[in-house]
N, C-alpha and C positions, 0 to 999 in steps of 0.2 A: 428665465434666468437661472444659471446653475446654483447660485447661492441661496435661492429661496426654497423654503420647504413648507409643506402644508401643515396645518395644525396637528393633523394625525401623525405626521412624520417627525415632529419636533422631539428631540431627546431632552426632555426636561425632568425625567424621573431618574433617581439615583438608586443603584443597587449596591449594597455593601456586602462584599464577600471576604471572609477572612482566609488568608493563606499563610503558610510558613514563609520564613525568609528565603529558604531555598526554592520554594515553589514560585515566589515572586520573581526571583532572579531567573528562573527557568522561563517563566512567561515573558519577561523582558527580552531574554535572548531569542526566544522563538518569534517575538514581535519583530525584532530587528532582522533576523535571518529570513523571514518571509516577506519583508518589505512593507510592513504596516506602519503608518505614521504614529500610532499610539496603541497602548495595550487594550483600550476599550474596543477599538476597531478589530483587533486580532481576536479578542474573546467573543465578540458578537459574531464574527465570521465563523469561528469554530463551532459555536453553539448552533447557529442557524444552518450551516452547511450540513451538520449532522441531522437536523430535522428534515432536510430536503432529500435525504437518501430514500431510495425506493425500498419498500419492505415486500419481500416475496414470501408468501406462505406456501409451505410444501407439506404434502402428506408425509406420514411417517416413513413409508417405503422409499419415496423419492429422496427424502432427507438422508436416510441410511445409505442409499446408493451413491449420493454425492460425497458423503463422508468416506465411503469405501474407495471411490474413484480418486479422491484427493490423496488418500493414503497410498494407493497403488502408483499414482503418478509421481508422488514424492519418492517412493522406493526406486522407481525406474530412473529418476533423475540422479539419485545417489549412486546407483549401479553404473550409470553412464559416466558419471564423474570419476568414480573409482577406476573404471576401465580406461578412460582417456588418460588418467594419471599414470597407470601402469604402462600403457602403450608408449607414452612419451618418455618414461624413465628407463625402459628396457632397451639397452643398447643394441641387442641382437635383432630387434624388430625394426624394420624400415617401413614405416607407415607412409603411404603415398598421399599426395595432395588431395586426391579424390576421397580417400578414406577420412582424412581430417575434415574436409568440407562436409561430408555426409554426417559424421559424428557431431560436428558443431551445429549443423542444421537440425538434426534430430533433437539434440539437447535444447536448442532454442525453441523449437515447437512445443516440447514438453513443458518448458518453463512458462510459455504463453498460456498453455492449457491450465497449468497449476494456478497462475495468477488470475485467470478468468474465473475459475471456480472459487478461489478465495475471496474474490471481490463481489460475489453474488449476494 
């Protein structure tokens, strides 16, 4: 039966956490925006989802390389963004559809790489 819970799963313990008025309003807003029925469900979800994350231990050299790669990818993304803005705003340059598509595709791939490394 969906309504039954085992003795182990019963939520019969209370945890009191003090927050400011603004923090409570923010938690309420996040609870609603993420579709949770109550703040307790939202808070439990946020706490335990955090605990379920994988932890990857890297040696110092690998960690440094990932930080450098993140920095370089970010720089390239900024440069591509600036280039595309200039190309689109310069009236004398007629960028073809193939150029636009290639630029858009390259930028998208870089953003995927950046997101991947940031989520590690």
